[in-house]
N, C-alpha and C positions, 0 to 999 in steps of 0.2 A: 498528522494532524491536520484536520479540518477546520477551514473558516466558517464562522456561524456568525449570526446577526442579533443581538438581543433585543428587546423589543424598545428601548429607547435609541437605538441606531447605532450603537457601539459594536465593535467588531471584537470577537477573539477566536482564539483557536482550541481547539478541544481533542484530546485524545480519543478517538473513536472504541477504542478497546473497553474503556470504561462506561459506555452507554449500555444500559441494561434495558430500558424499554423507551420508546417513541410513541408519544399519543397525541392525537389530533383531535382539539377541541376548537373553540374558533383560531386559539393560539396553539402552537406546536411546545408541548412539555417533553424534555428529556430529564429521565432517572438515571442517575449514575451508579456504580455498583458500591460506592462509597455513602451514598445517601443523597447526595446533594443534587437539585432539582433546578433546571435552566428553562425559562421561556425563550424562545426563538421564533424569528419572523419565518424563516424557512420552513416548507411544508416537508412532511415525513420522505416524500418520495426524493425530493431534492437532496435532504442529508442520506438517503441510503443511496444515490447515485455519486455522491461523494466518498462516501466510506468504499464502495466498490471501486472508485478511481484510483482511491490511494493504495487498497491491497493490489490491483493489478499492476501500478507504477512499482510497489515493491517487489511484486515477484518478478517483473520483467527486469528491473535492477539486478534482484539476485542471481537470474537464471543469466543474465548476461555477464557479469563479471565470473562466474563458474566457467562458462564459455571460454573467455579472453583466458584466464588463468591457466587452466587444465587442459585445454583442447587444441590450442593454437600453439604452433611450434615456433620457438626464435630460431630465425636463421633457416627457414625451411629449405632454401636452396643449397646449403650444404649437408642435408640431411641424407645418411647414405645407411639403410636399413642393411642388416648383415645377415645373410641367408646364406645355410651351406647345403643346399638341395643337390647340388651337383657333385659333392664330395661323397664317397662312401668308403 
């Protein structure tokens, strides 16, 4: 969710996946996929930067948890790989 500011100064959070179009007239108009429209104070470039930051955070968290869960060994000092190359 990204934080946006209405024209009256109140703040709200919006799911950026619902944004269909961003139009800049004197005010910024957001049109959502469900048909709702919002007028916000932030310019389009700020909204786009916030969306990109959110997606980058999501991808970092997803890759970090996968790395911890699948690539790191518990008790690495006790790990002894079993290899039978010297036996024939």
